[in-house]
N, C-alpha and C positions, 0 to 999 in steps of 0.2 A: 347568531342565534343563541339565546341565553336560556338557561334552565328555568322553567316555571315552578320547579319543585325545590324545596329547601334541602331535601335529602332523598335520593333515589338511586337505584342501580340503572345503568344504561345498557340497553340491548343494541339492536341494530340502529344505525343511523343511515337513512336513505336520503340522498341529495337529489334534487330535480335534475333531469338530464338536459332540459332546455327551459329557458325563461328569457323574457326580453332583457337584453343587455347583460345576461349572465356570462361571467368569465370563468369562474372556478368556485368550488366549494372545498374547503379544507376541514378535515376532522383530525382527531388524534392519530388516526391511521396514516394520514399523509405527513404528519409531523414525525412519525416514528423513524428514527435514524437520522433525522435532520435537526432535531432540537431536543434539548433536555428541559425538565422543569426548572423553575427559578431557584437560585441558590438560597441557602439558609445561613444567617449569621447568628451565632450564639454568644452571649456575653460570657465573661470570665466565670468559670465554675458553674455555669448553667448546663443542665441536661435538656436535650430536646429530642423529640420524635423525628424520625426520617419521613416527614410528611410535607414536602414542599408543594407549593402551588403549581399545578400543571398549566401549560399554556392553554390547552383545550382539555376539557374533562375526559378522563380515561377511566372507564369502568363504573364510575359513580359521580354524582354531583353532590356537593355539600352545602350549597347555599343558593337561594333563589337569585338568579341573575348571573350565575357562573357561566362563562363562555363554553359552549359545546361545539359550535361549528362557526367557521368564518366564511361568509358569503361575499364574493368579490364580483362586482358588476361595474358597468361603465359610469353609473351615477349612484349617489347614495339612495335616492328613492327607488331605483330599480333593484338595488341590493336589499333594501328593506322588503320589497315585494317578494323577491326570491327567497329571502330568509323564512318567510311564512310557509314556503313549500317544502322546507326541510322537515322530514318525519323522523322522530326519535321514539324508540320504545323505552318507556320508563317503568320501573318497578318501584313505586313510592315506598319509602322507609320512614320509620318514626323519627321525627326531628327532635333534637335537643336544643332548647332555647335558654335554659337556666344554667349558668356557668357552675354554680355551686352543686347543682344536681348532676352535672356531667361526670361520667366515670372515666373519661379519656383525657389524659394530660398531654398537651403538646410540648410544654416546657416546665421545668421546675428549677428552683434555686433556693439555697439556704445559706445564711450567713449570720455573723454576729461576732461578738467579742466581749471581754470582761467576764465577770462571774455573775451570770444572769440569775441563777438560783439564789445566790447570796443576796443580790440586790432586792429580789422580791421577798425574801425571808426577813430582811431588815426593814421593809417598808411599813409605815404606819397606815398607809392608804394605798389601795390599788384601784385605779379607775379603769373601767372597761367600757368599750363602745364599739358599735358596728356602724360603718359609714360606707357610702357608695357614691360614685360619680357615673352618670349615664354615658352611653355611647353617643358620639358626636360625628357629624358630617362636616368635612373641611369646607365644602361648598365654595371653591375658588370661582372668581368671575369667569375665567377661561377653563373649560373642562379639559380632560386629558386628550391628547392626540399625538399622532406620529406620522411621518412620511418616510418611506424607505425607497432607495434606488440602488440597483446593483449593476456595476460595470464588469461584465464577464471577462473582457480582455485584460483589465487591470486587476481582476479579482478583488474589487473594492466595493464594500457596502457603505453607502452614505445614509445616515439616519438623522433626520431632523425630529425634534420632539419638544413638547411642552413639559419641561422638567426643571428641577432645581439646580442641576449642574450636569456637566458632561461626564464626569469620571465614573459616577455610579451607574449611569446608563451604559457606558462603555464596558464596565466590569460585568454588568448583567448580560450584555450581548456576547461578550467573550465566553462566559460560562454557558449560556443557553445554546449558542451556535457552535461552541468548541472551535472558535477561530482565533488566530493570533491578533493581537491588538493592532498591528500595522495594517491589517486588512479591513479595518472598520474605522470610519470617521463619524463622529457624533457632533451635531451642531444644535445648540440650545439658543434660540433667539430670545427676544423680549417675551416674558411670560406673564400672563394675567393672573398671578396669585398661585399659591401652592399650599402654604401652611403645613408642610410635611407630607401632604398626600401625593406629591410627585417626586419623592426622593429616590425611589428605586425603579427599575424597569417594570412596567406593567405587563401582565401576561399578554394583553392585546398588542403591546408594542413588539413583543417577541414574535407574535404571529405575523405582524406586518413585515418584519424583517425576513422571515422565512418565505412569505408570499412573494415578496419582491425578487428573491433569489430564484424561486421556483418558476415564476412567470417571466422573468427577465424584463420586467417593466416596472415603472414606479407605482407604488401602492400607498394610498392615504387612508388613515382612519382617524375620525374625530367623533368622540362620543357625544350623545345628547345629554340633557340634564337628567333624564330618568336613568340612563345607564350610569351616570356619575353617582347618583344616589344608591343604585343597586350594587355596583361593582368596584368603585374606588374604595381603597381600604379606609376604615373609619378609626376614630380615636377614642381614648378613655375606655369605658365599660369595665370598671374596676371596683371591687369591694374589698373591705378589710375589717378584720376583727383586731382591735388594738387594746393593749393593756399597758398602763403607765404606773410605775411604782414610785411613790413619793414618801418623804418624811412628813411628820406633822407640821413642820415649818415650811413645807412646799419645795423641798429640794428634790429634784428629779434624780432617781437612782438607776432606773432601768426601763427599757421598753421592749415589749413583745408585740409581734404582729404576724398575722397570717393573711396574705394578700391573695385574693381570687381574681384572676384576670380572664375576661371573656375574649379569647383569641380568635374566635371564628373557626372556619372549616379547615384552614391550612396555616402553615407557617409561611408568610411572605418573608422576604429577606430580612426585614427589620422588625418583624412582629414581636420578637422576644426582647427588644431593647427597652421600650418604655416600662414594662413591669419591673425589669431589673433596676432601672434608674429609680423608680419609686422605692424599691426595697433599700437601695443604698443610701437614700436620703431620709430614712425614717427617724434619724436623730434630729433633723431640722437644724435650727440655730442653737440648740441647747447642749450644755456640757453634761451629757449623759454618759456614764462610764460603762454601761453594760447594755447590750442589745441582742435580740434573737429574732430574726425575721425570716419568714418562709414565703415563697411565691408558688402558687399553683396556677399555671396557665392552662385553662381548660378548653377543650374543643367543643364548639357549639355549631349549629347549622345556620350560621350567619356569615356575611362577608368578613374576611379577616380584618383584624385591627393592625394598626401601625402607628408611627409617629404622627402626632397632631400637635400643633403649637403648644409647647411645654413638654410633651412626650415623657411623662412620668413625673415631672417636677410638680405640676399642679396637684396630682394625685397625692404625692407625699406631703405637700404643704397642707392639703385638705385633711388628710387623716391625722397628721400630727397636731395641727392647730385646733381641730375639733376636740380631740381628747384633752388638750391643754385647757381649753375653755371649760370642758366638763369637770376637770380637776379643780379649777378655780372655784366653780360653783360648790363643789363638795367640800372644799376647804374653807369656803366663805371668805376668800380673799379677792382683791381686784385682779382681773385677768391680766392687766398690763403689769402690775406688780409681780405676779407670779412669773411672768416671762422675764422681767428684769433680774429676778433672783437666779435665773438659770442660764442666761445668755453666755455664750462663749466670748471671752474677752482677750485671750492670748492666741497669737497666730505665729507660725502655722499650727493648726490643730488637726490631729488625726482622730477620726471617729472610731468607735468600736466596730463599725461596719467596714472600715478599711480605706475610706477616702480622706485625703488631707486637704483641709480648707487653707488656701494660701493667704488670704487677707480679708479684713472686714472691720466694720464698726457697727455691730448689730444694735447696740444701745442707742447710738445717735440716730439710726434709722427709725427705731421705735419712737424715740422722743419726737422726731419730726412728724411722723405719721399722726401721733396723738395731737400735736399742736395744729396740724392742718385740717383735721377732720371735724373741728368744732361746727356743729350744725348752724345753718343760717337762721333757723327759727325752731321753736319747740313745736312738737306735734300737738294738734288739738285734742280735746278730751275724747273725741270720737275715734282717734287713731291710736294704734299701738306703735311705739317707737322703740328702736333698738340700735345700739352701736356695737360694732365688732372690730377686732383687730386680728391681724395674722402676720406671722413672719414667714420668710422662705429662704431657701438656699438653692441656687441654680448652678448645676455643673455645666461648664462649657469648655471650649478649647479642645486640646488633645489632637492626636493625629498630626499630619503634616500638610502644609500648604507651600506653594512656590510662587515666585514672581520673576519675570524677566523685565528689565528696564533698559531702554536704549535712548541715547541722545541722537535725534534725527538730524539730517543735514540742515534743516531750516531752524534748528535750535529748539524744536519742541521735544517733549519727553513722551515716549510711548511706553506704556506699561501693559504687559500681558500677565493676567492673574489666573491662578488655578481655580479661584472661586467664581461664582456666577450670581449676579444680582437678579432678583425678581421682585423688586419694590423696596429693598432695604436702603438703597442709596450708596452702594459701593463706589459708583463713579465719583461722587462728591467726596466721600471719606478718603478713598485711596488717593485721589488727586490732591487733597489737602496735605496728606502725609508726604507725598512727593514734592509738592510745591514748597512746603516748609523746609524739607531736607535739601532742596536744590536752589532755593531762593528764586523761584520763577512764579509767574502768575498762574492761577488755576486754569485759565484758558490755554495755557501753553502745555497742558498735560492731556494726553489722549489715552484712553484705556480700551483694551480688547479682552472680551470674555467669550466663553461658550463655544469654542471650536477646538475639539480635541487634537486637530492637526496643527494648531497654532499656539495654544496656551500650554504652559508647563503642567506637569502632573501634580495632583493633590487629592484631597479627600472630597471637597465640595462644600456647598452652602447648606448648612443645617446646624442645629444645636447651638445657636447664638455664638458662633465661633469665628465669624468672618473677620472682624477687626482684630481680635486677639491673635488669630493665626494668619489669615490672609494679609491683614494690614501689617503685621510684624514682618512677614516675608517681603512686602513692599518696602518697608522702612530699612531692612537690611540690604536689599538690592540697591536702594537709592544711596545708601552710605557707600557701598562698593563702587557705584558709578561715580560718585563725587571723588572718591580716591583715584579712580582712573582719570577723571578730568584734571585732578591736581597734578598728576604725572605729566599730562600733556601741557598744562599751564606752565609748569616749571620749565619745560623745554622751550615753549614759545617766549617766555619772559626771560629766559636765560639766567635762571637763579636756581639754587638748590631747592628741592621740594620742601625741606624743613623751614625755608625762609618765607614760604607762602602763608598768607592769612586769608581766612574765608569770611565773607560777609554777604549780605543780601545782594550786593552788586556783582559778586563774583570773587575771583582770586586776586589778591593784591600782593605786590612786592615792589619795593623801591619807588613808591609813589605812583606806580602804574597799576591799573585794574583791568582784568580780563574777564568779561562776562562769559556765560556758557555759550551764548550765540557765537561769540568769536572763536571759541574752541571748536564748535560745530563747523563753522565756516572754514576752519583750517583744514577741513577734509578728514578729520579724525572720526572714524566710525567707532563709537564707544558703546559698549554693552556691558551689562552685569546681571547676574542671576543669583538668587538666594532661595534657600529652602529653610523653612522654620518649623520646628517641632518642639512641643513642651508637654509637661504633665497637664492634667486638667486644671483649669482655673475656676473659681467659685464666686459668682456674683451673689448678691443677697439683697434683702429689702424688707420693708414693713408696709403693710397696707391697712387701711381702716375704712369702714363704711358706716353710713347712717341710713337706716331704712324706716319706712312707715308701712303698717299693714292696716287695712280697713277691715275690722272684724266681721261686718255684715256680709262682705263679699269675698274676703280672702285676697283682695287685690293688694299686691306688693308694689311699693314705689321705692326705688333707691334714690335717696335724697342727695347723697354726696359720697365721693370716693377720694381718699387721700392715697397717693402712690409715691412712696419714697424708695428709691432704688440706688444700690451701690454697684455700678458696673466698672469700677476702677476709673482710670483716666478716660475722660470723654473726648473724642476727637471732634465730634460735631454735636453739641448739646441739643440743637433743634431736631436733628434726625433722631437722636436718642429719645426725645420727648414724643416724637411721632410714633416711634415703635411702642412706647408705653401706652399711649392713647389707643392705638389699634389693638394692643393686647388686652387692655381693659374692656374695650367693646366686645371682644370675643369672649372674655371671661364672664361678662355680664350676660351675653347671649346664653351661655351655658347655665347661668343662674336663673334666667327669667323664662326662656322659651324653648331652648334647643334640647332635643332628645331624639335619637334614632330608635324607634320602637318596632317590635315584631309581635305578631300574634302567636298563639300556641302551635300553629302549623309552620312557624318559621318564615311567614310572609311579612315583608316590610309593610308597616302601616304608616310610615312617614317618608314616602319616596318622592315627594315633590315639595315645592315651596308652599303649596296649599296646606300641607300638614306639618312641615318642618319650617318653623318660623324663625327667621333671622332678626336680630335686633335692628331697629331703625333709629334715625336721629332723634325721633320723638321720645324714645325711652332712654336716651343717653343723659346721665346726670352730669353736673359739674364735676370735673376731675382736677384736683389740686396736685401738682407734681413737684417733686424736689429730688435732688441728686446728692448723694454722699460719695466722695471719691476716695477710695482706699486702693491705691495702685497695686496691681499684682506684681510681685517680684519675679514672675516667671516669663515675662516677655518684655521686649524693649519699649513698648508703648505703655505698659502698665495697665492694659485693657482687659476687661472681662466681658461677659455677655449682657445684652439688653433686649434682644429681639423677642424674647418670650416672657419677660418679666410681668407685664400686665395680665397675661393669661394665667400666670402662676399664683400671684398674690390675691387677685380679685375674688375667685370663688370661695376661698376659705374665709376672707374678711366678711363677705356678704352673708355666708352661711352662719357665721358667729353672730352677726347683727340680727339675723332672722331669729336665731335661738334666743337672743337677748330679748327681742320684742315679744316672743312667745313664752317668756318666763322660764327659759331653760329647756323647753321642749324642742329637741333637735329634729330637723327635717332635711332630707337630702334633695339637692336640685334635680330638675328645675323646680323652682318655687311657684308652681301654678296656683291659680285661685282655688281650684278644686282641692288640691293637696292641703293648702293652708286652711281652707274652710273646714276640712275634715278634722284638723288638729284643734281648731277653735271651738268646735261644737261638741 
């Protein structure tokens, strides 16, 4: 039973005593002493309010759709009927829907470096702009869901869920239930999409776990599409006031920004992460010596925000690249040339905001994007055409991942990884790493993910980190296993280990070769484990777009996208390109149709696919892709991130192309016909 109000105090909650199939009704009273609110994660040097999301509303509700009571029945239809019988006394309160107007901060952060005052004092030109990206709905094919079962004799809670990994779900349950890790088993099977929205434990998932323990029987929850629109955390919803200081020749001296983030009614575990990432990337690809950035994460009466594909990186690219294009117009120079004059060229490079970029070739990415974006034809006289470019930096990696690798008796290789795939292709990529390292066929490699009782510990699948971190753990474990195999091979071949040579066929010495299958057949149970951790790695790229606008209607057509990405060493270029194409599609959706909107009462006005329109194949333009490989020195594969690249570079490139078509008049996405018509009239 979800709140119909965006903001209200809660009085009495009266549950029905009887209803067909009714098993139980849980409110915050039943959860008291059994469960805590969700945890809060704050980035380095961020301040946050102690306002975590409760599992069920306590005292007040802060967004329409917030869970108030959990109604359990024998079937979902019977539970829906019984939920309508729950009576709640509400005292409606005035909602806040504008983040800038909100007087309540849920988080704040300030950072910078260099002499910002001197930079602006020395500037010949200061360009100012205000830019915004709308709230977005992740809209995975499979909505959120969970099943919990409790074995009282073993005191074991088993929790199946549609999620991005086991580890963050397990950590959430440990916190919420205050139970030891060994008393909880989390299983994440194949998942129908996530895009960030299934990263941490959902409040409803915590309720399912409590309900299973209270009732002593399995409990299932699966939301419908309306609930997903109402209550799954959303992405973006960020505005920024940006100032860029430059010399008369176009040298960037310093950047100031005040970022306003619409965080919704509560802090979910990772709500504070995307705005912090935005702030830390506000120097972009440019050699800017001074920066001063502030983040104000405001409370509004909307569903909380959290990571959504890109999670702060598209916002930073959008804000920085928009102001760079505005500066080019004011200076009267080509926007590509202005970028070239300021690109970072020496690595590692530490920005004034505190992150160190490990590697890159930003100019080559830019050159490739410009080359690839040449339009197929010129626009007709009746159309306005524009071309836009945008650079980006993507932070990925960090934290630790683990892998266990075993040589099975039949000669196959079994890998247990701490990461979990949900469409990225871990099975193929990790199998390639193992097959190359051990000289076996891909079919000889099996992988296991998603069971906290079987896989090693790690951080999980998010932030474009799987190959750099999880893949590196696999590579290191494979190397250890090969060394173990060498020890056995030396014994079987009766030669010193240093006399062995390794090749695709196996270990060789004295004219004899021993393949891995022979080592396995010798009865040697060989295993190896590795844990890999590194500093952040930084992917990068350049995107370009060609657009046409029909002045009479405001109709926008994206004619072409060029996507050039540097994800370091690519293990599987085909999978990398697939990630780019998918990210471009989501970035274009943000540009053309997608926006989670609310009225002045805090009621969602886009809570179904009838009002929230996803991009279709008909709107997808040709996408020319290319890769630049600047290996990272921070991991054995030289890998960086690629999973979010398309969603990062596309919005800024399209926005700059739209501004170019409009003669420099900037508009924020989505670029609807109504919005563009208003600018043109």
